[in-house]
N, C-alpha and C positions, 0 to 999 in steps of 0.2 A: 503493499500499500504506500502511495506516495503521500507526503505531508507536505503542504507548502505553508512556510511561515512568513511573518512579514521582517523587515529589517530589524536587527537588535540595535540598542543604543550605540554601540561601537561603530555601526553601519552608517549613522547619521553625521552629517558635517557638523562642526560645532559652530559654523558661521553662515550667515546668509546675507549676502548685500547685493543691492539692486538700486539702479536710479531711475525714476519715473516722472513723467508729468502725470500729476493726479487728475482722474477724471470721477464721473458720477459712480463709478463701478469698482474703482481701486481699492477701497476699504475692503470689499466683499473678498475680492482676490487676495489680498494680503493677509487676511484672517484665515484663508484657506491654507496658505503657505505656512503661516506661523503654526496653525493647529497641528499641521502635517509635522512639522520639526518637534513639536512638544509631545505630540502623542508617540511618536517614533522613538523618542529619548525616554521615555517613561516618565514625562511630565505632564500627563493628563491633568493633574490637580491643580495646575496653575494657568491651564487654557482658556478657561472663561473669563478669568481676570485680564490677562494677557491681551486676549482679542478685544475685549471692551476698552481697555486702555489704548490699544492700537487705533482702533476706529476713532477714538476722540482725536488723537494726534494727526491723523490722515485729515479728519473734517477740518482741524485747525490750518493745515496746509492749504487744503482747497478754499477755503475762505479768506484766508489771511495773505498767503504767500503769492506776489505778483508771478504769473507764469505756471504756477502750481507746480514747480519742478523741487524735487527732495530726493535724497538717498535714504533707504532704509537698511537698517542692519539687525539682525537678530544674531546674538551671542548667547550660545548655550553653556552653562556651566553645571556641575553636579548639583542636582536640587533646584535648580531656576534657570531664567532668563533674563537678559538685559535686552531691551527694544531701543533703538535709537533712530530718530528721524531728524535729518539734518538738511537744511535749507539754507539759500542765498539771502534771506530777508532780515535785515539787521534788527528790526523791532523785536523785542523779547516779550515772550507772553507773560501774562500774568493771572493767577487765579483770582477772578473777580467776585465781588460782591454780585449775587445773583437776583435778578428782577424776577419774581414769582412768575409773572406773565409774558417775561421777554422770551424771545425765540432762541437767545444764545447766552453764552457766558457760563454754562456750565462744565465744559469739556475739560479742564484742568482740575476741577473740583471732583468731577468723576475719576479721574486718573488717580488722584491722592487718595480716594477712598478705596481703589480695587488694587493699587499697587502697593509693594512693601515700601518703596522710595521711589523718587522721581525727581527731575531736577532739569535745569537748562545750565547748558555751558556754551556762552557766546565765543565765537571765532577770536582769536587775538588781533585780527585786523579789522575787527567790528564789521565784517560784511556777511555776517550770518550767525547761526547758531545750531546747536543740538539738543534736541529735547529727548529725555530718554527717561525709561523707567525700568523697574526690576520686580520682578515676583518670584517669589519662592527663597529670596535670600535672606537668611537670619540677620 
């Protein structure tokens, strides 16, 4: 009898990098890639939180970054993942006070609620930043 098994954690690359012009369906596609990486690495328990936080960072790119271009990086490590979304827009995001009836302003509040850590690292030359979060790290 033949048994087919999926890749083991050792078979999964520990990094995923891609550069995109974000569009209406980009978050959905990136969530699928992220979930694939996490599940195949034995990190299913952080997948829902990481997918939600990634969706919010992609939405910020679509809404606030001219040209909607960004680089996405998933870094797997034992027990967790770090997701980075880097763009060339110098404006730094801030977690704003939420208007209950407003259409926006909740993205980074959601990221902060579901991720274990998050932050923003401006480029040294002031021409952009990396917004990142970690799920599963103590």
